[in-house]
mmCIF file of the protein (N, C-alpha, C, O) and its ligand, coordinates in Angstrom:
data_MODEL
# 
_entry.id   MODEL 
# 
loop_
_entity.id 
_entity.type 
_entity.pdbx_number_of_molecules 
1 polymer     1 
2 non-polymer 1 
# 
_entity_poly.entity_id                      1 
_entity_poly.type                           'polypeptide(L)' 
_entity_poly.nstd_linkage                   no 
_entity_poly.nstd_monomer                   no 
_entity_poly.pdbx_seq_one_letter_code       MLLHKDRQKVMIRCNLCGEKYTLVGKKGRAGQVETGFKQCLCNNERDFEIQEIDF 
_entity_poly.pdbx_seq_one_letter_code_can   MLLHKDRQKVMIRCNLCGEKYTLVGKKGRAGQVETGFKQCLCNNERDFEIQEIDF 
_entity_poly.pdbx_strand_id                 A 
# 
loop_
_entity_poly_seq.entity_id 
_entity_poly_seq.num 
_entity_poly_seq.mon_id 
_entity_poly_seq.hetero 
1 1  MET n 
1 2  LEU n 
1 3  LEU n 
1 4  HIS n 
1 5  LYS n 
1 6  ASP n 
1 7  ARG n 
1 8  GLN n 
1 9  LYS n 
1 10 VAL n 
1 11 MET n 
1 12 ILE n 
1 13 ARG n 
1 14 CYS n 
1 15 ASN n 
1 16 LEU n 
1 17 CYS n 
1 18 GLY n 
1 19 GLU n 
1 20 LYS n 
1 21 TYR n 
1 22 THR n 
1 23 LEU n 
1 24 VAL n 
1 25 GLY n 
1 26 LYS n 
1 27 LYS n 
1 28 GLY n 
1 29 ARG n 
1 30 ALA n 
1 31 GLY n 
1 32 GLN n 
1 33 VAL n 
1 34 GLU n 
1 35 THR n 
1 36 GLY n 
1 37 PHE n 
1 38 LYS n 
1 39 GLN n 
1 40 CYS n 
1 41 LEU n 
1 42 CYS n 
1 43 ASN n 
1 44 ASN n 
1 45 GLU n 
1 46 ARG n 
1 47 ASP n 
1 48 PHE n 
1 49 GLU n 
1 50 ILE n 
1 51 GLN n 
1 52 GLU n 
1 53 ILE n 
1 54 ASP n 
1 55 PHE n 
# 
loop_
_struct_asym.id 
_struct_asym.entity_id 
A 1 
B 2 
# 
loop_
_chem_comp.id 
_chem_comp.type 
_chem_comp.mon_nstd_flag 
ALA 'L-peptide linking' y 
ARG 'L-peptide linking' y 
ASN 'L-peptide linking' y 
ASP 'L-peptide linking' y 
CYS 'L-peptide linking' y 
GLN 'L-peptide linking' y 
GLU 'L-peptide linking' y 
GLY 'peptide linking'   y 
HIS 'L-peptide linking' y 
ILE 'L-peptide linking' y 
LEU 'L-peptide linking' y 
LYS 'L-peptide linking' y 
MET 'L-peptide linking' y 
PHE 'L-peptide linking' y 
THR 'L-peptide linking' y 
TYR 'L-peptide linking' y 
VAL 'L-peptide linking' y 
ZN  non-polymer         . 
# 
_pdbx_entity_nonpoly.entity_id   2 
_pdbx_entity_nonpoly.name        ? 
_pdbx_entity_nonpoly.comp_id     ZN 
# 
_pdbx_nonpoly_scheme.asym_id         B 
_pdbx_nonpoly_scheme.entity_id       2 
_pdbx_nonpoly_scheme.mon_id          ZN 
_pdbx_nonpoly_scheme.ndb_seq_num     1 
_pdbx_nonpoly_scheme.pdb_seq_num     101 
_pdbx_nonpoly_scheme.auth_seq_num    101 
_pdbx_nonpoly_scheme.pdb_mon_id      ZN 
_pdbx_nonpoly_scheme.auth_mon_id     ZN 
_pdbx_nonpoly_scheme.pdb_strand_id   A 
_pdbx_nonpoly_scheme.pdb_ins_code    . 
# 
loop_
_atom_site.group_PDB 
_atom_site.id 
_atom_site.type_symbol 
_atom_site.label_atom_id 
_atom_site.label_alt_id 
_atom_site.label_comp_id 
_atom_site.label_asym_id 
_atom_site.label_entity_id 
_atom_site.label_seq_id 
_atom_site.pdbx_PDB_ins_code 
_atom_site.Cartn_x 
_atom_site.Cartn_y 
_atom_site.Cartn_z 
_atom_site.occupancy 
_atom_site.B_iso_or_equiv 
_atom_site.pdbx_formal_charge 
_atom_site.auth_seq_id 
_atom_site.auth_comp_id 
_atom_site.auth_asym_id 
_atom_site.auth_atom_id 
_atom_site.pdbx_PDB_model_num 
ATOM   1   N  N  . MET A 1 1  ? -14.140 -3.301 12.904 1.00 0.00 ? 1   MET A N  1 
ATOM   2   C  CA . MET A 1 1  ? -13.526 -3.047 11.600 1.00 0.00 ? 1   MET A CA 1 
ATOM   3   C  C  . MET A 1 1  ? -13.483 -1.558 11.275 1.00 0.00 ? 1   MET A C  1 
ATOM   4   O  O  . MET A 1 1  ? -14.447 -0.824 11.494 1.00 0.00 ? 1   MET A O  1 
ATOM   5   N  N  . LEU A 1 2  ? -12.360 -1.144 10.755 1.00 0.00 ? 2   LEU A N  1 
ATOM   6   C  CA . LEU A 1 2  ? -12.234 0.251  10.361 1.00 0.00 ? 2   LEU A CA 1 
ATOM   7   C  C  . LEU A 1 2  ? -12.691 0.425  8.917  1.00 0.00 ? 2   LEU A C  1 
ATOM   8   O  O  . LEU A 1 2  ? -12.252 -0.287 8.014  1.00 0.00 ? 2   LEU A O  1 
ATOM   9   N  N  . LEU A 1 3  ? -13.550 1.356  8.736  1.00 0.00 ? 3   LEU A N  1 
ATOM   10  C  CA . LEU A 1 3  ? -13.998 1.652  7.391  1.00 0.00 ? 3   LEU A CA 1 
ATOM   11  C  C  . LEU A 1 3  ? -13.320 2.936  6.918  1.00 0.00 ? 3   LEU A C  1 
ATOM   12  O  O  . LEU A 1 3  ? -12.873 3.756  7.719  1.00 0.00 ? 3   LEU A O  1 
ATOM   13  N  N  . HIS A 1 4  ? -13.260 3.082  5.631  1.00 0.00 ? 4   HIS A N  1 
ATOM   14  C  CA . HIS A 1 4  ? -12.630 4.283  5.080  1.00 0.00 ? 4   HIS A CA 1 
ATOM   15  C  C  . HIS A 1 4  ? -13.401 5.547  5.439  1.00 0.00 ? 4   HIS A C  1 
ATOM   16  O  O  . HIS A 1 4  ? -12.880 6.659  5.352  1.00 0.00 ? 4   HIS A O  1 
ATOM   17  N  N  . LYS A 1 5  ? -14.623 5.355  5.834  1.00 0.00 ? 5   LYS A N  1 
ATOM   18  C  CA . LYS A 1 5  ? -15.497 6.483  6.143  1.00 0.00 ? 5   LYS A CA 1 
ATOM   19  C  C  . LYS A 1 5  ? -14.878 7.467  7.145  1.00 0.00 ? 5   LYS A C  1 
ATOM   20  O  O  . LYS A 1 5  ? -14.925 8.681  6.947  1.00 0.00 ? 5   LYS A O  1 
ATOM   21  N  N  . ASP A 1 6  ? -14.306 6.931  8.208  1.00 0.00 ? 6   ASP A N  1 
ATOM   22  C  CA . ASP A 1 6  ? -13.788 7.828  9.243  1.00 0.00 ? 6   ASP A CA 1 
ATOM   23  C  C  . ASP A 1 6  ? -12.288 8.044  9.131  1.00 0.00 ? 6   ASP A C  1 
ATOM   24  O  O  . ASP A 1 6  ? -11.654 8.588  10.035 1.00 0.00 ? 6   ASP A O  1 
ATOM   25  N  N  . ARG A 1 7  ? -11.731 7.608  8.007  1.00 0.00 ? 7   ARG A N  1 
ATOM   26  C  CA . ARG A 1 7  ? -10.301 7.843  7.797  1.00 0.00 ? 7   ARG A CA 1 
ATOM   27  C  C  . ARG A 1 7  ? -10.134 8.810  6.639  1.00 0.00 ? 7   ARG A C  1 
ATOM   28  O  O  . ARG A 1 7  ? -10.808 8.712  5.613  1.00 0.00 ? 7   ARG A O  1 
ATOM   29  N  N  . GLN A 1 8  ? -9.239  9.723  6.828  1.00 0.00 ? 8   GLN A N  1 
ATOM   30  C  CA . GLN A 1 8  ? -9.033  10.750 5.800  1.00 0.00 ? 8   GLN A CA 1 
ATOM   31  C  C  . GLN A 1 8  ? -7.551  10.870 5.482  1.00 0.00 ? 8   GLN A C  1 
ATOM   32  O  O  . GLN A 1 8  ? -6.713  10.989 6.377  1.00 0.00 ? 8   GLN A O  1 
ATOM   33  N  N  . LYS A 1 9  ? -7.250  10.836 4.208  1.00 0.00 ? 9   LYS A N  1 
ATOM   34  C  CA . LYS A 1 9  ? -5.873  10.995 3.783  1.00 0.00 ? 9   LYS A CA 1 
ATOM   35  C  C  . LYS A 1 9  ? -5.598  12.485 3.595  1.00 0.00 ? 9   LYS A C  1 
ATOM   36  O  O  . LYS A 1 9  ? -6.394  13.201 2.986  1.00 0.00 ? 9   LYS A O  1 
ATOM   37  N  N  . VAL A 1 10 ? -4.491  12.933 4.112  1.00 0.00 ? 10  VAL A N  1 
ATOM   38  C  CA . VAL A 1 10 ? -4.160  14.345 3.973  1.00 0.00 ? 10  VAL A CA 1 
ATOM   39  C  C  . VAL A 1 10 ? -2.739  14.525 3.474  1.00 0.00 ? 10  VAL A C  1 
ATOM   40  O  O  . VAL A 1 10 ? -1.856  13.706 3.732  1.00 0.00 ? 10  VAL A O  1 
ATOM   41  N  N  . MET A 1 11 ? -2.545  15.596 2.767  1.00 0.00 ? 11  MET A N  1 
ATOM   42  C  CA . MET A 1 11 ? -1.207  15.955 2.372  1.00 0.00 ? 11  MET A CA 1 
ATOM   43  C  C  . MET A 1 11 ? -0.830  17.201 3.160  1.00 0.00 ? 11  MET A C  1 
ATOM   44  O  O  . MET A 1 11 ? -1.535  18.210 3.138  1.00 0.00 ? 11  MET A O  1 
ATOM   45  N  N  . ILE A 1 12 ? 0.281   17.110 3.846  1.00 0.00 ? 12  ILE A N  1 
ATOM   46  C  CA . ILE A 1 12 ? 0.754   18.234 4.638  1.00 0.00 ? 12  ILE A CA 1 
ATOM   47  C  C  . ILE A 1 12 ? 2.007   18.779 3.986  1.00 0.00 ? 12  ILE A C  1 
ATOM   48  O  O  . ILE A 1 12 ? 2.976   18.054 3.762  1.00 0.00 ? 12  ILE A O  1 
ATOM   49  N  N  . ARG A 1 13 ? 1.975   20.049 3.691  1.00 0.00 ? 13  ARG A N  1 
ATOM   50  C  CA . ARG A 1 13 ? 3.141   20.667 3.069  1.00 0.00 ? 13  ARG A CA 1 
ATOM   51  C  C  . ARG A 1 13 ? 3.696   21.732 4.003  1.00 0.00 ? 13  ARG A C  1 
ATOM   52  O  O  . ARG A 1 13 ? 2.975   22.615 4.469  1.00 0.00 ? 13  ARG A O  1 
ATOM   53  N  N  . CYS A 1 14 ? 4.964   21.629 4.258  1.00 0.00 ? 14  CYS A N  1 
ATOM   54  C  CA . CYS A 1 14 ? 5.626   22.597 5.121  1.00 0.00 ? 14  CYS A CA 1 
ATOM   55  C  C  . CYS A 1 14 ? 5.823   23.901 4.365  1.00 0.00 ? 14  CYS A C  1 
ATOM   56  O  O  . CYS A 1 14 ? 6.377   23.922 3.266  1.00 0.00 ? 14  CYS A O  1 
ATOM   57  N  N  . ASN A 1 15 ? 5.365   24.973 4.964  1.00 0.00 ? 15  ASN A N  1 
ATOM   58  C  CA . ASN A 1 15 ? 5.504   26.277 4.301  1.00 0.00 ? 15  ASN A CA 1 
ATOM   59  C  C  . ASN A 1 15 ? 6.899   26.865 4.432  1.00 0.00 ? 15  ASN A C  1 
ATOM   60  O  O  . ASN A 1 15 ? 7.226   27.862 3.788  1.00 0.00 ? 15  ASN A O  1 
ATOM   61  N  N  . LEU A 1 16 ? 7.704   26.251 5.258  1.00 0.00 ? 16  LEU A N  1 
ATOM   62  C  CA . LEU A 1 16 ? 9.061   26.773 5.437  1.00 0.00 ? 16  LEU A CA 1 
ATOM   63  C  C  . LEU A 1 16 ? 10.056  26.134 4.479  1.00 0.00 ? 16  LEU A C  1 
ATOM   64  O  O  . LEU A 1 16 ? 10.829  26.830 3.820  1.00 0.00 ? 16  LEU A O  1 
ATOM   65  N  N  . CYS A 1 17 ? 10.034  24.806 4.405  1.00 0.00 ? 17  CYS A N  1 
ATOM   66  C  CA . CYS A 1 17 ? 11.030  24.137 3.558  1.00 0.00 ? 17  CYS A CA 1 
ATOM   67  C  C  . CYS A 1 17 ? 10.411  23.436 2.347  1.00 0.00 ? 17  CYS A C  1 
ATOM   68  O  O  . CYS A 1 17 ? 11.135  22.996 1.455  1.00 0.00 ? 17  CYS A O  1 
ATOM   69  N  N  . GLY A 1 18 ? 9.076   23.329 2.308  1.00 0.00 ? 18  GLY A N  1 
ATOM   70  C  CA . GLY A 1 18 ? 8.427   22.736 1.153  1.00 0.00 ? 18  GLY A CA 1 
ATOM   71  C  C  . GLY A 1 18 ? 8.307   21.224 1.186  1.00 0.00 ? 18  GLY A C  1 
ATOM   72  O  O  . GLY A 1 18 ? 7.804   20.622 0.237  1.00 0.00 ? 18  GLY A O  1 
ATOM   73  N  N  . GLU A 1 19 ? 8.760   20.608 2.257  1.00 0.00 ? 19  GLU A N  1 
ATOM   74  C  CA . GLU A 1 19 ? 8.661   19.156 2.401  1.00 0.00 ? 19  GLU A CA 1 
ATOM   75  C  C  . GLU A 1 19 ? 7.187   18.742 2.423  1.00 0.00 ? 19  GLU A C  1 
ATOM   76  O  O  . GLU A 1 19 ? 6.338   19.434 2.984  1.00 0.00 ? 19  GLU A O  1 
ATOM   77  N  N  . LYS A 1 20 ? 6.908   17.593 1.795  1.00 0.00 ? 20  LYS A N  1 
ATOM   78  C  CA . LYS A 1 20 ? 5.521   17.120 1.762  1.00 0.00 ? 20  LYS A CA 1 
ATOM   79  C  C  . LYS A 1 20 ? 5.385   15.805 2.490  1.00 0.00 ? 20  LYS A C  1 
ATOM   80  O  O  . LYS A 1 20 ? 6.256   14.940 2.405  1.00 0.00 ? 20  LYS A O  1 
ATOM   81  N  N  . TYR A 1 21 ? 4.301   15.661 3.196  1.00 0.00 ? 21  TYR A N  1 
ATOM   82  C  CA . TYR A 1 21 ? 4.013   14.412 3.908  1.00 0.00 ? 21  TYR A CA 1 
ATOM   83  C  C  . TYR A 1 21 ? 2.609   13.983 3.551  1.00 0.00 ? 21  TYR A C  1 
ATOM   84  O  O  . TYR A 1 21 ? 1.689   14.800 3.506  1.00 0.00 ? 21  TYR A O  1 
ATOM   85  N  N  . THR A 1 22 ? 2.451   12.702 3.298  1.00 0.00 ? 22  THR A N  1 
ATOM   86  C  CA . THR A 1 22 ? 1.113   12.169 3.071  1.00 0.00 ? 22  THR A CA 1 
ATOM   87  C  C  . THR A 1 22 ? 0.778   11.250 4.230  1.00 0.00 ? 22  THR A C  1 
ATOM   88  O  O  . THR A 1 22 ? 1.484   10.274 4.484  1.00 0.00 ? 22  THR A O  1 
ATOM   89  N  N  . LEU A 1 23 ? -0.280  11.559 4.917  1.00 0.00 ? 23  LEU A N  1 
ATOM   90  C  CA . LEU A 1 23 ? -0.635  10.817 6.114  1.00 0.00 ? 23  LEU A CA 1 
ATOM   91  C  C  . LEU A 1 23 ? -2.100  10.427 6.085  1.00 0.00 ? 23  LEU A C  1 
ATOM   92  O  O  . LEU A 1 23 ? -2.909  11.024 5.374  1.00 0.00 ? 23  LEU A O  1 
ATOM   93  N  N  . VAL A 1 24 ? -2.421  9.422  6.864  1.00 0.00 ? 24  VAL A N  1 
ATOM   94  C  CA . VAL A 1 24 ? -3.820  9.057  7.025  1.00 0.00 ? 24  VAL A CA 1 
ATOM   95  C  C  . VAL A 1 24 ? -4.212  9.392  8.450  1.00 0.00 ? 24  VAL A C  1 
ATOM   96  O  O  . VAL A 1 24 ? -3.577  8.951  9.409  1.00 0.00 ? 24  VAL A O  1 
ATOM   97  N  N  . GLY A 1 25 ? -5.249  10.163 8.570  1.00 0.00 ? 25  GLY A N  1 
ATOM   98  C  CA . GLY A 1 25 ? -5.704  10.565 9.894  1.00 0.00 ? 25  GLY A CA 1 
ATOM   99  C  C  . GLY A 1 25 ? -7.144  10.176 10.111 1.00 0.00 ? 25  GLY A C  1 
ATOM   100 O  O  . GLY A 1 25 ? -7.808  9.605  9.246  1.00 0.00 ? 25  GLY A O  1 
ATOM   101 N  N  . LYS A 1 26 ? -7.593  10.504 11.283 1.00 0.00 ? 26  LYS A N  1 
ATOM   102 C  CA . LYS A 1 26 ? -8.979  10.230 11.620 1.00 0.00 ? 26  LYS A CA 1 
ATOM   103 C  C  . LYS A 1 26 ? -9.721  11.552 11.666 1.00 0.00 ? 26  LYS A C  1 
ATOM   104 O  O  . LYS A 1 26 ? -9.264  12.523 12.270 1.00 0.00 ? 26  LYS A O  1 
ATOM   105 N  N  . LYS A 1 27 ? -10.842 11.568 11.034 1.00 0.00 ? 27  LYS A N  1 
ATOM   106 C  CA . LYS A 1 27 ? -11.590 12.813 10.963 1.00 0.00 ? 27  LYS A CA 1 
ATOM   107 C  C  . LYS A 1 27 ? -12.403 13.029 12.240 1.00 0.00 ? 27  LYS A C  1 
ATOM   108 O  O  . LYS A 1 27 ? -13.176 12.169 12.661 1.00 0.00 ? 27  LYS A O  1 
ATOM   109 N  N  . GLY A 1 28 ? -12.207 14.175 12.826 1.00 0.00 ? 28  GLY A N  1 
ATOM   110 C  CA . GLY A 1 28 ? -12.941 14.487 14.050 1.00 0.00 ? 28  GLY A CA 1 
ATOM   111 C  C  . GLY A 1 28 ? -14.300 15.085 13.747 1.00 0.00 ? 28  GLY A C  1 
ATOM   112 O  O  . GLY A 1 28 ? -14.646 15.318 12.589 1.00 0.00 ? 28  GLY A O  1 
ATOM   113 N  N  . ARG A 1 29 ? -15.062 15.328 14.792 1.00 0.00 ? 29  ARG A N  1 
ATOM   114 C  CA . ARG A 1 29 ? -16.418 15.842 14.615 1.00 0.00 ? 29  ARG A CA 1 
ATOM   115 C  C  . ARG A 1 29 ? -16.437 17.235 14.026 1.00 0.00 ? 29  ARG A C  1 
ATOM   116 O  O  . ARG A 1 29 ? -17.329 17.587 13.255 1.00 0.00 ? 29  ARG A O  1 
ATOM   117 N  N  . ALA A 1 30 ? -15.438 18.027 14.399 1.00 0.00 ? 30  ALA A N  1 
ATOM   118 C  CA . ALA A 1 30 ? -15.398 19.409 13.919 1.00 0.00 ? 30  ALA A CA 1 
ATOM   119 C  C  . ALA A 1 30 ? -14.897 19.500 12.480 1.00 0.00 ? 30  ALA A C  1 
ATOM   120 O  O  . ALA A 1 30 ? -14.838 20.587 11.905 1.00 0.00 ? 30  ALA A O  1 
ATOM   121 N  N  . GLY A 1 31 ? -14.536 18.349 11.900 1.00 0.00 ? 31  GLY A N  1 
ATOM   122 C  CA . GLY A 1 31 ? -14.094 18.345 10.517 1.00 0.00 ? 31  GLY A CA 1 
ATOM   123 C  C  . GLY A 1 31 ? -12.588 18.390 10.362 1.00 0.00 ? 31  GLY A C  1 
ATOM   124 O  O  . GLY A 1 31 ? -12.065 18.281 9.252  1.00 0.00 ? 31  GLY A O  1 
ATOM   125 N  N  . GLN A 1 32 ? -11.899 18.549 11.466 1.00 0.00 ? 32  GLN A N  1 
ATOM   126 C  CA . GLN A 1 32 ? -10.444 18.568 11.375 1.00 0.00 ? 32  GLN A CA 1 
ATOM   127 C  C  . GLN A 1 32 ? -9.908  17.142 11.400 1.00 0.00 ? 32  GLN A C  1 
ATOM   128 O  O  . GLN A 1 32 ? -10.552 16.237 11.930 1.00 0.00 ? 32  GLN A O  1 
ATOM   129 N  N  . VAL A 1 33 ? -8.741  16.951 10.832 1.00 0.00 ? 33  VAL A N  1 
ATOM   130 C  CA . VAL A 1 33 ? -8.170  15.616 10.732 1.00 0.00 ? 33  VAL A CA 1 
ATOM   131 C  C  . VAL A 1 33 ? -7.035  15.428 11.732 1.00 0.00 ? 33  VAL A C  1 
ATOM   132 O  O  . VAL A 1 33 ? -6.081  16.205 11.770 1.00 0.00 ? 33  VAL A O  1 
ATOM   133 N  N  . GLU A 1 34 ? -7.160  14.397 12.523 1.00 0.00 ? 34  GLU A N  1 
ATOM   134 C  CA . GLU A 1 34 ? -6.118  14.078 13.497 1.00 0.00 ? 34  GLU A CA 1 
ATOM   135 C  C  . GLU A 1 34 ? -5.134  13.106 12.875 1.00 0.00 ? 34  GLU A C  1 
ATOM   136 O  O  . GLU A 1 34 ? -5.479  11.960 12.585 1.00 0.00 ? 34  GLU A O  1 
ATOM   137 N  N  . THR A 1 35 ? -3.904  13.567 12.670 1.00 0.00 ? 35  THR A N  1 
ATOM   138 C  CA . THR A 1 35 ? -2.924  12.681 12.050 1.00 0.00 ? 35  THR A CA 1 
ATOM   139 C  C  . THR A 1 35 ? -1.822  12.286 13.017 1.00 0.00 ? 35  THR A C  1 
ATOM   140 O  O  . THR A 1 35 ? -1.101  11.316 12.784 1.00 0.00 ? 35  THR A O  1 
ATOM   141 N  N  . GLY A 1 36 ? -1.693  13.030 14.093 1.00 0.00 ? 36  GLY A N  1 
ATOM   142 C  CA . GLY A 1 36 ? -0.601  12.774 15.016 1.00 0.00 ? 36  GLY A CA 1 
ATOM   143 C  C  . GLY A 1 36 ? 0.695   13.408 14.542 1.00 0.00 ? 36  GLY A C  1 
ATOM   144 O  O  . GLY A 1 36 ? 1.743   13.257 15.170 1.00 0.00 ? 36  GLY A O  1 
ATOM   145 N  N  . PHE A 1 37 ? 0.609   14.119 13.426 1.00 0.00 ? 37  PHE A N  1 
ATOM   146 C  CA . PHE A 1 37 ? 1.781   14.784 12.880 1.00 0.00 ? 37  PHE A CA 1 
ATOM   147 C  C  . PHE A 1 37 ? 2.229   15.891 13.827 1.00 0.00 ? 37  PHE A C  1 
ATOM   148 O  O  . PHE A 1 37 ? 1.432   16.737 14.233 1.00 0.00 ? 37  PHE A O  1 
ATOM   149 N  N  . LYS A 1 38 ? 3.500   15.875 14.171 1.00 0.00 ? 38  LYS A N  1 
ATOM   150 C  CA . LYS A 1 38 ? 3.993   16.846 15.155 1.00 0.00 ? 38  LYS A CA 1 
ATOM   151 C  C  . LYS A 1 38 ? 4.776   17.990 14.528 1.00 0.00 ? 38  LYS A C  1 
ATOM   152 O  O  . LYS A 1 38 ? 4.462   19.161 14.746 1.00 0.00 ? 38  LYS A O  1 
ATOM   153 N  N  . GLN A 1 39 ? 5.772   17.653 13.767 1.00 0.00 ? 39  GLN A N  1 
ATOM   154 C  CA . GLN A 1 39 ? 6.584   18.715 13.182 1.00 0.00 ? 39  GLN A CA 1 
ATOM   155 C  C  . GLN A 1 39 ? 7.342   18.224 11.967 1.00 0.00 ? 39  GLN A C  1 
ATOM   156 O  O  . GLN A 1 39 ? 7.478   17.023 11.730 1.00 0.00 ? 39  GLN A O  1 
ATOM   157 N  N  . CYS A 1 40 ? 7.825   19.175 11.215 1.00 0.00 ? 40  CYS A N  1 
ATOM   158 C  CA . CYS A 1 40 ? 8.587   18.870 10.018 1.00 0.00 ? 40  CYS A CA 1 
ATOM   159 C  C  . CYS A 1 40 ? 10.045  18.597 10.373 1.00 0.00 ? 40  CYS A C  1 
ATOM   160 O  O  . CYS A 1 40 ? 10.493  18.875 11.486 1.00 0.00 ? 40  CYS A O  1 
ATOM   161 N  N  . LEU A 1 41 ? 10.758  18.059 9.425  1.00 0.00 ? 41  LEU A N  1 
ATOM   162 C  CA . LEU A 1 41 ? 12.202  17.836 9.593  1.00 0.00 ? 41  LEU A CA 1 
ATOM   163 C  C  . LEU A 1 41 ? 12.948  19.118 9.930  1.00 0.00 ? 41  LEU A C  1 
ATOM   164 O  O  . LEU A 1 41 ? 13.978  19.089 10.603 1.00 0.00 ? 41  LEU A O  1 
ATOM   165 N  N  . CYS A 1 42 ? 12.421  20.238 9.460  1.00 0.00 ? 42  CYS A N  1 
ATOM   166 C  CA . CYS A 1 42 ? 13.091  21.516 9.674  1.00 0.00 ? 42  CYS A CA 1 
ATOM   167 C  C  . CYS A 1 42 ? 12.674  22.167 10.992 1.00 0.00 ? 42  CYS A C  1 
ATOM   168 O  O  . CYS A 1 42 ? 12.975  23.334 11.242 1.00 0.00 ? 42  CYS A O  1 
ATOM   169 N  N  . ASN A 1 43 ? 11.978  21.398 11.832 1.00 0.00 ? 43  ASN A N  1 
ATOM   170 C  CA . ASN A 1 43 ? 11.536  21.864 13.153 1.00 0.00 ? 43  ASN A CA 1 
ATOM   171 C  C  . ASN A 1 43 ? 10.350  22.810 13.133 1.00 0.00 ? 43  ASN A C  1 
ATOM   172 O  O  . ASN A 1 43 ? 9.952   23.341 14.169 1.00 0.00 ? 43  ASN A O  1 
ATOM   173 N  N  . ASN A 1 44 ? 9.796   23.018 11.967 1.00 0.00 ? 44  ASN A N  1 
ATOM   174 C  CA . ASN A 1 44 ? 8.579   23.806 11.868 1.00 0.00 ? 44  ASN A CA 1 
ATOM   175 C  C  . ASN A 1 44 ? 7.430   23.034 12.522 1.00 0.00 ? 44  ASN A C  1 
ATOM   176 O  O  . ASN A 1 44 ? 7.202   21.865 12.210 1.00 0.00 ? 44  ASN A O  1 
ATOM   177 N  N  . GLU A 1 45 ? 6.723   23.684 13.414 1.00 0.00 ? 45  GLU A N  1 
ATOM   178 C  CA . GLU A 1 45 ? 5.622   23.011 14.110 1.00 0.00 ? 45  GLU A CA 1 
ATOM   179 C  C  . GLU A 1 45 ? 4.253   23.570 13.770 1.00 0.00 ? 45  GLU A C  1 
ATOM   180 O  O  . GLU A 1 45 ? 3.238   22.952 14.093 1.00 0.00 ? 45  GLU A O  1 
ATOM   181 N  N  . ARG A 1 46 ? 4.205   24.733 13.123 1.00 0.00 ? 46  ARG A N  1 
ATOM   182 C  CA . ARG A 1 46 ? 2.884   25.336 12.956 1.00 0.00 ? 46  ARG A CA 1 
ATOM   183 C  C  . ARG A 1 46 ? 2.558   25.888 11.582 1.00 0.00 ? 46  ARG A C  1 
ATOM   184 O  O  . ARG A 1 46 ? 1.392   26.151 11.287 1.00 0.00 ? 46  ARG A O  1 
ATOM   185 N  N  . ASP A 1 47 ? 3.541   26.066 10.754 1.00 0.00 ? 47  ASP A N  1 
ATOM   186 C  CA . ASP A 1 47 ? 3.246   26.700 9.474  1.00 0.00 ? 47  ASP A CA 1 
ATOM   187 C  C  . ASP A 1 47 ? 3.124   25.670 8.355  1.00 0.00 ? 47  ASP A C  1 
ATOM   188 O  O  . ASP A 1 47 ? 4.073   25.406 7.617  1.00 0.00 ? 47  ASP A O  1 
ATOM   189 N  N  . PHE A 1 48 ? 1.924   25.098 8.254  1.00 0.00 ? 48  PHE A N  1 
ATOM   190 C  CA . PHE A 1 48 ? 1.699   24.064 7.256  1.00 0.00 ? 48  PHE A CA 1 
ATOM   191 C  C  . PHE A 1 48 ? 0.479   24.366 6.409  1.00 0.00 ? 48  PHE A C  1 
ATOM   192 O  O  . PHE A 1 48 ? -0.433  25.087 6.812  1.00 0.00 ? 48  PHE A O  1 
ATOM   193 N  N  . GLU A 1 49 ? 0.500   23.782 5.213  1.00 0.00 ? 49  GLU A N  1 
ATOM   194 C  CA . GLU A 1 49 ? -0.680  23.816 4.375  1.00 0.00 ? 49  GLU A CA 1 
ATOM   195 C  C  . GLU A 1 49 ? -1.203  22.394 4.366  1.00 0.00 ? 49  GLU A C  1 
ATOM   196 O  O  . GLU A 1 49 ? -0.491  21.469 3.974  1.00 0.00 ? 49  GLU A O  1 
ATOM   197 N  N  . ILE A 1 50 ? -2.429  22.214 4.790  1.00 0.00 ? 50  ILE A N  1 
ATOM   198 C  CA . ILE A 1 50 ? -2.982  20.873 4.877  1.00 0.00 ? 50  ILE A CA 1 
ATOM   199 C  C  . ILE A 1 50 ? -4.103  20.713 3.865  1.00 0.00 ? 50  ILE A C  1 
ATOM   200 O  O  . ILE A 1 50 ? -5.039  21.510 3.804  1.00 0.00 ? 50  ILE A O  1 
ATOM   201 N  N  . GLN A 1 51 ? -3.978  19.653 3.071  1.00 0.00 ? 51  GLN A N  1 
ATOM   202 C  CA . GLN A 1 51 ? -4.954  19.427 2.015  1.00 0.00 ? 51  GLN A CA 1 
ATOM   203 C  C  . GLN A 1 51 ? -5.511  18.029 2.146  1.00 0.00 ? 51  GLN A C  1 
ATOM   204 O  O  . GLN A 1 51 ? -4.757  17.061 2.245  1.00 0.00 ? 51  GLN A O  1 
ATOM   205 N  N  . GLU A 1 52 ? -6.822  17.917 2.146  1.00 0.00 ? 52  GLU A N  1 
ATOM   206 C  CA . GLU A 1 52 ? -7.428  16.594 2.224  1.00 0.00 ? 52  GLU A CA 1 
ATOM   207 C  C  . GLU A 1 52 ? -7.473  15.979 0.833  1.00 0.00 ? 52  GLU A C  1 
ATOM   208 O  O  . GLU A 1 52 ? -7.836  16.643 -0.137 1.00 0.00 ? 52  GLU A O  1 
ATOM   209 N  N  . ILE A 1 53 ? -7.099  14.695 0.744  1.00 0.00 ? 53  ILE A N  1 
ATOM   210 C  CA . ILE A 1 53 ? -7.157  14.046 -0.557 1.00 0.00 ? 53  ILE A CA 1 
ATOM   211 C  C  . ILE A 1 53 ? -7.956  12.758 -0.458 1.00 0.00 ? 53  ILE A C  1 
ATOM   212 O  O  . ILE A 1 53 ? -8.009  12.119 0.593  1.00 0.00 ? 53  ILE A O  1 
ATOM   213 N  N  . ASP A 1 54 ? -8.567  12.394 -1.558 1.00 0.00 ? 54  ASP A N  1 
ATOM   214 C  CA . ASP A 1 54 ? -9.408  11.192 -1.586 1.00 0.00 ? 54  ASP A CA 1 
ATOM   215 C  C  . ASP A 1 54 ? -8.555  9.961  -1.787 1.00 0.00 ? 54  ASP A C  1 
ATOM   216 O  O  . ASP A 1 54 ? -7.483  10.023 -2.388 1.00 0.00 ? 54  ASP A O  1 
ATOM   217 N  N  . PHE A 1 55 ? -9.036  8.853  -1.284 1.00 0.00 ? 55  PHE A N  1 
ATOM   218 C  CA . PHE A 1 55 ? -8.342  7.583  -1.465 1.00 0.00 ? 55  PHE A CA 1 
ATOM   219 C  C  . PHE A 1 55 ? -8.441  7.151  -2.916 1.00 0.00 ? 55  PHE A C  1 
ATOM   220 O  O  . PHE A 1 55 ? -7.919  6.099  -3.285 1.00 0.00 ? 55  PHE A O  1 
HETATM 221 ZN ZN . ZN  B 2 .  ? 9.875   21.965 6.880  1.00 0.00 2 101 ZN  A ZN 1 
# 
């Protein structure tokens, strides 16, 4: 069973076009969140603001 403990909701905002994505990822040991998010609609792959949000 998956518990909310190891799942983290994040909001990813593209710094180029301002598009926002809300995703649920898995929190890694180093504290970073793995969401599988690859790129924005505008082809931006690296310039994002990532914010963790509570369920
Ligand atoms: Zn974008």
